[in-house]
C-alpha positions as CSV (number, residue, x, y, z in Angstrom):
1,M,13.6,-56.6,-1.0
2,M,10.4,-58.1,-2.6
3,N,7.8,-60.1,-0.5
4,E,6.5,-63.4,-1.6
5,N,3.2,-62.0,-3.0
6,E,5.3,-59.5,-5.2
7,I,7.5,-62.3,-6.7
8,R,4.4,-64.4,-7.6
9,H,2.8,-61.6,-9.6
10,L,6.1,-60.4,-11.2
11,T,5.9,-59.9,-15.0
12,R,8.9,-60.2,-17.2
13,R,8.9,-56.1,-18.0
14,R,8.9,-55.6,-14.2
15,F,11.7,-58.1,-13.7
16,L,13.9,-56.4,-16.3
17,E,13.2,-53.1,-14.7
18,K,14.3,-53.9,-11.3
19,A,17.3,-55.9,-12.5
20,G,18.5,-53.1,-14.6
21,L,18.0,-50.5,-11.7
22,G,19.8,-52.8,-9.3
23,A,22.8,-53.3,-11.8
24,G,23.0,-49.6,-12.3
25,S,23.0,-49.0,-8.6
26,V,25.7,-51.6,-7.8
27,A,28.0,-50.2,-10.8
28,L,27.4,-46.5,-9.6
29,T,28.1,-47.4,-5.9
30,A,31.6,-49.1,-7.1
31,L,32.5,-46.2,-9.3
32,L,31.9,-43.9,-6.5
33,H,34.0,-45.9,-4.1
34,E,36.9,-46.2,-6.4
35,Q,36.8,-42.3,-6.7
36,G,37.0,-42.0,-3.1
37,I,33.7,-40.2,-3.0
38,L,31.7,-42.9,-1.1
39,S,33.3,-44.7,1.7
40,A,31.3,-46.8,4.2
41,S,33.8,-45.4,7.2
42,A,33.6,-41.7,6.0
43,P,31.9,-39.3,8.7
44,P,29.1,-37.3,7.6
45,Q,29.6,-33.9,6.4
46,S,29.5,-31.2,9.1
47,P,26.5,-29.1,8.9
48,L,28.6,-26.1,9.5
49,V,30.8,-26.8,6.3
50,V,31.3,-23.5,4.5
51,R,28.8,-23.0,1.6
52,K,29.4,-20.5,-1.3
53,P,26.7,-17.9,-1.5
54,P,24.3,-18.5,-4.3
55,S,25.0,-14.8,-5.5
56,T,27.6,-12.2,-5.4
57,A,28.2,-11.3,-1.7
58,R,29.1,-7.9,-0.6
59,A,29.3,-8.8,3.0
60,K,31.0,-12.0,4.6
61,S,30.2,-11.1,8.2
62,V,27.7,-9.3,10.3
63,I,28.0,-7.2,13.7
64,W,24.7,-6.1,15.1
65,L,24.6,-3.6,17.7
66,F,21.2,-4.2,19.2
67,Q,20.1,-1.2,21.3
68,T,18.0,-2.9,23.9
69,G,15.2,-1.0,25.5
70,S,14.8,1.3,22.4
71,P,16.2,4.6,21.7
72,S,14.0,7.5,20.9
73,Q,14.2,8.2,17.3
74,V,13.5,12.0,17.9
75,D,16.3,12.3,20.4
76,T,19.1,10.5,18.3
77,F,18.7,10.6,14.7
78,D,15.4,11.8,13.4
79,F,15.5,15.5,13.9
80,K,12.0,16.9,14.4
81,P,12.1,20.8,15.2
82,M,8.4,21.0,15.3
83,L,8.4,19.0,18.5
84,A,10.4,21.7,20.1
85,K,8.4,24.5,18.7
86,R,5.0,22.6,19.9
87,N,6.5,21.5,23.2
88,G,3.8,21.2,25.7
89,E,0.9,21.8,23.2
90,K,-1.3,18.7,22.1
91,L,-0.1,16.5,19.6
92,A,-2.7,15.8,16.9
93,G,-3.7,12.3,16.4
94,A,-1.8,11.2,19.5
95,D,-3.3,8.0,21.0
96,P,-2.3,7.8,24.8
97,K,-2.5,3.8,24.5
98,T,0.2,3.7,21.7
99,G,2.7,2.8,24.3
100,F,2.8,0.2,27.0
101,F,1.6,2.6,29.7
102,T,-0.4,5.8,29.0
103,T,0.9,9.1,27.5
104,S,-0.1,12.8,27.9
105,G,-1.0,13.5,24.3
106,K,1.4,16.5,24.6
107,C,4.3,17.2,22.5
108,L,7.6,16.6,24.1
109,G,10.4,18.5,22.5
110,S,14.0,17.0,22.5
111,P,16.1,18.1,25.2
112,F,19.2,17.7,22.9
113,K,20.7,19.7,20.3
114,F,20.9,18.4,16.7
115,N,23.8,19.2,14.3
116,Q,24.5,18.2,10.5
117,H,27.4,16.2,9.8
118,G,29.3,14.9,6.8
119,E,28.7,15.6,3.3
120,S,25.3,13.9,3.6
121,G,24.3,16.6,6.0
122,A,22.6,14.0,8.3
123,H,21.1,15.3,11.5
124,I,22.4,13.6,14.6
125,S,22.0,14.3,18.2
126,E,24.8,15.9,20.3
127,I,25.0,13.1,22.8
128,L,26.2,10.7,19.8
129,P,29.3,12.7,18.6
130,N,31.4,9.7,17.7
131,I,28.8,8.0,15.6
132,A,28.2,11.4,14.0
133,R,31.9,11.3,12.5
134,H,30.7,8.5,10.4
135,A,27.6,10.1,9.1
136,D,28.9,9.5,5.5
137,D,29.5,5.7,6.1
138,I,26.0,5.2,7.3
139,A,22.6,4.5,5.7
140,F,19.8,5.7,7.8
141,I,16.3,4.1,7.8
142,Y,13.9,6.4,9.5
143,S,10.7,4.7,8.6
144,C,11.0,1.5,10.7
145,H,8.0,0.1,12.3
146,S,7.0,-2.9,14.4
147,Q,3.9,-4.9,15.4
148,S,4.3,-4.9,19.2
149,N,4.8,-2.2,21.8
150,N,6.2,-4.9,24.2
151,H,10.0,-5.5,24.5
152,T,10.0,-9.2,24.2
153,P,7.7,-9.7,21.1
154,A,9.2,-6.6,19.3
155,M,12.8,-8.1,19.9
156,L,11.6,-11.3,18.7
157,E,10.3,-9.8,15.5
158,M,13.5,-8.0,14.9
159,N,15.4,-11.1,15.3
160,S,13.2,-13.7,13.7
161,G,10.6,-11.8,11.8
162,M,7.9,-13.3,14.3
163,I,6.4,-11.7,17.4
164,R,6.2,-15.2,19.0
165,Q,8.8,-17.6,20.2
166,G,10.0,-20.9,18.2
167,F,11.3,-19.1,15.0
168,P,15.0,-19.2,14.0
169,S,16.8,-15.8,14.3
170,M,18.7,-14.0,11.4
171,G,21.8,-15.3,12.8
172,S,20.7,-19.1,12.8
173,W,19.5,-18.7,9.4
174,I,22.6,-17.1,7.9
175,T,24.7,-19.8,9.6
176,Y,22.4,-22.6,8.1
177,G,22.7,-21.0,4.6
178,L,26.7,-20.3,4.7
179,G,28.1,-22.5,7.3
180,S,31.3,-21.3,9.5
181,E,34.7,-20.2,8.2
182,N,36.4,-21.2,11.5
183,R,36.1,-24.6,13.0
184,N,37.4,-23.7,16.4
185,L,34.8,-21.0,17.1
186,P,31.0,-20.8,16.9
187,A,29.6,-19.3,13.6
188,Y,27.0,-17.3,15.6
189,V,27.9,-15.6,18.9
190,V,25.7,-13.4,21.0
191,M,27.2,-11.1,23.7
192,H,25.5,-9.4,26.5
193,G,25.8,-8.2,30.2
194,T,22.6,-8.9,31.9
195,K,20.4,-10.8,29.3
196,P,17.9,-8.7,27.6
197,R,14.4,-9.2,28.3
198,G,13.0,-12.4,26.6
199,G,16.6,-13.9,26.9
200,N,17.6,-17.2,24.8
201,P,14.4,-17.4,22.5
202,I,15.5,-14.1,21.0
203,W,18.6,-15.7,19.3
204,S,17.0,-19.3,19.2
205,S,17.6,-21.5,16.3
206,G,14.0,-22.4,16.5
207,F,12.8,-25.3,14.3
208,L,16.5,-25.4,12.4
209,P,18.9,-27.9,13.9
210,S,20.4,-26.9,17.1
211,V,23.8,-26.7,15.6
212,F,22.8,-23.4,13.9
213,Q,21.9,-22.0,17.6
214,A,23.9,-19.0,19.0
215,T,26.6,-19.4,21.6
216,S,25.5,-16.9,24.2
217,L,28.1,-15.4,26.5
218,N,28.8,-12.6,28.9
219,P,32.4,-11.1,27.9
220,V,33.0,-9.2,31.1
221,A,32.4,-12.3,33.3
222,A,35.4,-14.2,34.6
223,N,34.3,-17.3,32.5
224,P,32.5,-15.8,29.4
225,I,31.1,-19.1,28.1
226,A,29.5,-21.2,30.8
227,N,30.9,-24.9,31.4
228,L,33.8,-24.5,28.5
229,K,36.6,-24.7,31.2
230,R,38.1,-28.3,31.2
231,P,37.6,-29.9,34.7
232,G,40.7,-30.0,36.7
233,H,40.9,-33.8,37.1
234,L,40.9,-34.1,33.1
235,D,44.1,-33.5,30.9
236,D,43.8,-33.2,27.3
237,P,44.7,-36.8,26.4
238,R,42.0,-38.1,28.7
239,Q,39.4,-35.8,27.5
240,R,40.1,-36.5,23.9
241,S,39.8,-40.2,24.7
242,L,36.4,-39.9,26.4
243,L,35.2,-37.8,23.5
244,D,36.2,-40.1,20.9
245,A,34.4,-43.0,22.8
246,L,31.2,-41.0,23.1
247,R,31.4,-39.9,19.3
248,N,31.8,-43.6,18.1
249,V,28.8,-44.6,20.1
250,N,26.8,-41.4,19.1
251,R,27.7,-42.0,15.3
252,K,26.4,-45.5,15.5
253,H,23.4,-44.4,16.9
254,A,23.2,-41.5,14.2
255,D,23.9,-44.0,11.3
256,Q,20.8,-45.8,12.2
257,R,18.7,-42.6,12.2
258,P,20.1,-40.7,8.8
259,L,17.1,-38.3,8.6
260,D,17.5,-37.0,12.4
261,D,19.6,-33.6,11.8
262,D,19.7,-33.0,15.8
263,L,22.0,-36.2,16.2
264,R,24.7,-34.8,13.7
265,A,24.2,-31.3,15.6
266,R,25.0,-33.0,18.9
267,L,27.9,-34.7,17.5
268,E,29.2,-31.3,16.0
269,S,28.5,-29.4,19.4
270,F,30.8,-31.8,21.5
271,E,33.6,-31.2,19.0
272,L,33.2,-27.7,18.8
273,A,33.3,-27.2,22.5
274,Y,36.4,-29.3,22.8
275,R,38.2,-27.0,20.0
276,M,36.9,-24.0,21.7
277,Q,38.6,-24.6,25.1
278,T,41.9,-23.4,23.1
279,A,40.6,-21.0,20.8
280,A,38.1,-19.0,22.6
281,P,40.1,-17.7,25.5
282,E,42.4,-16.4,22.9
283,A,39.8,-14.6,20.9
284,F,38.1,-13.1,24.2
285,D,41.3,-11.7,25.6
286,V,41.2,-7.9,24.5
287,M,44.1,-7.3,26.8
288,K,46.2,-8.5,23.9
289,E,45.1,-5.6,22.0
290,P,47.4,-2.4,22.0
291,E,46.7,0.1,24.7
292,H,45.8,2.8,22.2
293,I,43.0,0.6,20.8
294,R,41.7,-0.4,24.2
295,K,41.6,3.4,24.9
296,A,39.9,4.2,21.6
297,Y,37.0,1.9,22.5
298,G,36.6,3.4,25.9
299,L,37.6,0.3,27.9
300,E,39.0,2.5,30.6
301,R,35.9,4.6,31.1
302,K,33.6,3.2,33.7
303,E,30.5,4.4,31.6
304,S,31.5,2.4,28.5
305,K,33.8,-0.4,29.5
306,E,31.3,-3.2,29.3
307,Y,29.9,-2.1,25.9
308,A,33.5,-1.2,24.9
309,K,34.6,-4.9,25.7
310,Q,31.7,-6.3,23.8
311,C,32.5,-4.1,20.7
312,L,36.2,-5.0,20.7
313,T,35.5,-8.6,21.2
314,A,33.1,-8.4,18.1
315,R,36.0,-7.2,16.0
316,R,38.2,-9.8,17.1
317,L,35.7,-12.6,16.4
318,I,34.9,-11.6,12.8
319,E,38.6,-11.2,12.2
320,R,38.7,-15.0,13.1
321,G,36.0,-15.9,10.7
322,V,32.9,-15.7,13.1
323,R,30.1,-15.2,10.5
324,F,27.5,-13.5,12.8
325,V,28.1,-11.4,16.0
326,Q,25.2,-9.8,17.9
327,V,25.8,-7.4,20.7
328,F,23.1,-6.4,23.1
329,A,23.6,-2.8,24.7
330,S,25.2,-3.2,28.2
331,C,24.9,-0.1,30.1
332,P,25.4,0.8,33.9
333,N,22.0,1.3,35.8
334,T,20.6,4.0,33.8
335,P,18.2,6.8,35.5
336,G,15.0,7.8,33.9
337,G,13.4,4.6,33.8
338,G,16.0,2.2,32.2
339,V,17.3,-0.8,33.7
340,R,20.1,-3.3,33.0
341,D,18.0,-5.6,30.6
342,V,16.4,-2.5,28.9
343,P,18.8,0.3,29.3
344,W,17.5,2.5,26.8
345,D,13.8,2.5,28.2
346,G,13.5,6.1,29.1
347,H,9.9,6.1,30.5
348,N,10.5,8.8,33.4
349,D,13.2,11.0,32.0
350,I,14.5,10.8,28.5
351,D,17.2,13.4,29.0
352,A,18.9,11.6,32.0
353,N,18.4,8.1,30.6
354,H,19.6,8.9,27.0
355,R,22.6,10.9,28.3
356,A,23.6,7.9,30.2
357,C,23.1,5.2,27.5
358,A,24.8,7.4,24.8
359,A,27.8,7.7,27.2
360,S,28.0,4.0,27.4
361,V,27.5,3.1,23.5
362,D,28.8,6.2,21.5
363,Q,32.5,6.0,21.9
364,P,32.8,2.1,21.4
365,T,30.4,2.3,18.3
366,G,32.4,5.0,16.8
367,A,35.7,3.1,17.5
368,L,34.3,0.0,16.0
369,L,33.6,1.7,12.8
370,D,37.0,3.5,12.9
371,D,38.9,0.2,13.7
372,L,37.0,-1.9,10.9
373,K,37.7,0.8,8.5
374,Q,41.4,1.0,9.1
375,R,41.9,-2.7,9.0
376,G,39.9,-2.8,5.7
377,L,37.3,-5.0,7.3
378,L,34.4,-2.6,6.9
379,D,34.0,-3.3,3.1
380,D,32.9,-6.9,3.9
381,T,31.5,-6.4,7.3
382,L,27.8,-5.3,7.7
383,V,27.2,-3.1,10.8
384,I,23.5,-2.9,12.1
385,Y,22.5,-0.4,14.9
386,G,19.0,0.1,16.3
387,G,16.7,-1.1,18.9
388,E,13.2,-3.1,18.9
389,F,10.8,0.0,18.4
390,G,10.7,3.7,19.0
391,R,9.4,6.0,21.6
392,T,6.4,8.3,21.6
393,S,6.5,12.0,20.5
394,D,4.3,13.0,23.5
395,S,5.3,12.7,26.9
396,Q,4.9,10.1,29.4
397,G,4.6,12.0,32.5
398,S,6.4,15.1,32.3
399,K,9.5,14.4,30.5
400,G,9.6,10.6,29.8
401,R,8.7,8.8,26.5
402,D,6.7,5.5,26.1
403,H,7.1,2.8,23.6
404,N,6.1,3.5,20.0
405,P,5.9,0.6,17.5
406,H,5.0,3.1,14.7
407,A,8.2,4.7,14.1
408,F,12.1,4.2,14.7
409,T,15.4,4.5,13.2
410,T,17.8,1.8,12.2
411,W,21.1,2.2,10.5
412,L,23.4,0.1,8.4
413,A,27.1,0.6,7.6
414,G,29.9,-1.2,5.8
415,G,29.3,-4.7,3.7
416,G,28.1,-3.1,0.5
417,I,25.9,-0.3,2.0
418,K,26.0,3.3,0.4
419,G,26.9,5.6,3.1
420,G,25.2,8.8,3.5
421,V,21.8,7.5,2.5
422,Q,18.7,8.7,4.2
423,Y,15.8,6.4,3.6
424,G,12.2,6.9,4.4
425,A,10.4,9.3,6.5
426,T,8.2,10.0,9.5
427,D,5.6,12.7,10.2
428,E,6.9,16.2,11.3
429,Y,6.7,15.1,14.9
430,G,8.4,11.7,14.3
431,Y,5.3,9.9,15.6
432,K,4.4,7.5,12.9
433,A,6.4,6.3,9.7
434,I,4.8,7.7,6.7
435,H,7.0,7.1,3.5
436,N,8.9,4.1,2.4
437,K,7.7,2.2,5.5
438,V,10.2,-0.5,6.6
439,T,9.5,-3.8,8.3
440,S,11.7,-6.4,9.8
441,H,11.1,-8.4,6.8
442,D,12.6,-5.7,4.6
443,I,15.7,-5.3,6.9
444,H,16.2,-9.2,6.9
445,A,15.8,-9.5,3.0
446,T,18.4,-6.7,2.6
447,V,20.9,-8.4,4.9
448,L,20.6,-11.7,3.1
449,H,20.9,-10.1,-0.2
450,L,24.2,-8.4,1.1
451,M,25.6,-11.9,2.2
452,G,24.7,-13.3,-1.3
453,I,21.4,-15.0,-0.4
454,D,18.0,-14.6,-2.1
455,H,15.6,-14.3,0.9
456,E,12.9,-16.3,-1.0
457,R,14.9,-19.2,-1.7
458,L,16.7,-19.7,1.8
459,T,14.0,-22.2,3.2
460,Y,13.7,-25.1,5.6
461,R,10.8,-27.6,5.4
462,F,9.2,-27.9,8.9
463,N,5.8,-29.5,9.6
464,G,5.0,-29.8,5.9
465,R,5.7,-26.3,5.1
466,D,8.8,-24.3,3.6
467,F,9.5,-21.7,6.0
468,R,11.8,-18.7,5.6
469,L,13.3,-15.7,7.6
470,T,11.0,-13.3,5.7
471,D,7.9,-15.5,5.7
472,V,6.0,-14.4,2.7
473,A,6.9,-10.8,2.7
474,G,10.2,-8.7,2.6
475,D,11.7,-6.3,-0.1
476,V,15.4,-5.8,-0.5
477,L,16.1,-2.2,0.0
478,H,18.0,-1.4,-3.0
479,P,18.5,2.3,-2.4
480,L,20.6,1.5,0.4
481,I,23.1,-0.7,-1.7
482,A,26.3,0.7,-3.2
C-alpha cells in the first residue's frame, strides 16, 4: 500500500506501472486458483517431499558403518611387511606427539597375517575373513587423512567436514537435497549402542532446519526410539484429535511467519512421530527375519549380536525407503584400551583389542554385503566403512598404537562403486598418506556425486553466506566410480 506522501508525488508513468503490475498479479492469482495450483487453505509443501536428483544417481541410499575409535590401517587393510621386518627398530621420521599421548618411536609390526583376496589381490588381515570375501566388491582408499588426533573433532570432520560443532552432517545434507521416500519413517537414522564420544553433535543438522536432523536410536534397547510409544491413557482417535488441534494452532502461527523454516519442521516432526508409532516397531523387529538370515548376521553370537542387529536393521530400513542409515560400531567391552564409546581404540594392546572388535563387526558386515547383493539392493545402496583417523605405526607402550591423523583406510562398496579398486597409498610403514591424499571433503563430494548431486551446487544460505558440505574444497574420486 502507498502512503500519503507517495500518492502526492505519483507521476502518470508510475501510476500506470503500478496499475499494470497489480492487474497482472490479480490475473495470475485467479488463473493459479482455477487450476488448483494455489489455494488459500492448502498446507505448505512438506520439507521432506521427494526431490529428483539434478544428475543421474547411481545410489538411492547410504549405509555408513562407522568404526568408532579408529581401526589401525596397518592391522586391517593396509599391508606393510616392512613394519614386521623392522619390528622394534627406530621408525625414521616418527613424531612421539603425533597421537593423543606419546609413542615410542619404534616400529610395531602387525600381529596379524595378511592374505590376498579376489581377482584384485587386495591384502586383508586374517581377523576380517568375511569382509575379505568381498574384496572384489570393495574400493579401498588407503590415503585418507584428517585434521585432528582427537576422537570428537575427527568424527565431526568425517561427518560434517568441519572439526567444530554446529555444521550439518552428510546425512542431513542429503536429506535436505533429496527428501524422504517413506512418509512413515525418518529419512536419516543413526544407530548406536552406547553413544559414541561427541554424541548428538556428530549427526547434527547444524544450521539446516531441524526436520533434517537424524533420528538417533539404540536398536538393542527395549524401546529403540525414546518417547515414541503412545501413553497408556491415549487411544488413537484421541491422540489424532489432540494432534489436529495442535497442528491447526501451529499452522496459524506459521502462516504469519512464512520465512521461519523451523516452524514447518516442528509441524512435520509431530506428524512423523505419530506415523512412526505404527511403522517403526515393524521396521525394527528383526525377529521377523528368517532364522538363516539372523544366523548369517551373527545375531546368535554374543560377540556380534549388537552390531549384527544394527546391520540387519539398516538393511530393513533402506528396503523401506529410509535414505541414509549410519551405524556406529557397537562392541562388547574390548581389551587393550577400547571402551564401548570408542571400541577400536587399541592404545595398550592392538592384538587383543582388534581381535575382539573384528569378532564383533566382521561377520555382520560380510553378511550385510551378501544380503544386499542377493536382494539386488547393493546396486543402488552405497556402503561406507571406516573410522575417524588411523593409528600409529610406532608403538604406544610395548604393544599398543596411538591415534594417527596422517593415514587411515576407508572403503566403499555398491551404489555405483567400481569393485576391486585400490586407491592412494601410504609410505612403506603406513605412517603417512603420500599418494592421492584424500580428505573428508573428497569422500563427501564422491558420495553426493553418486547420489546425483553436484557438491558445489548443494548450498544453504546461513548468516549471509552460502554454505555447502564440502565448504570450498572437495574433489570427486572418479577412479572409484564404475
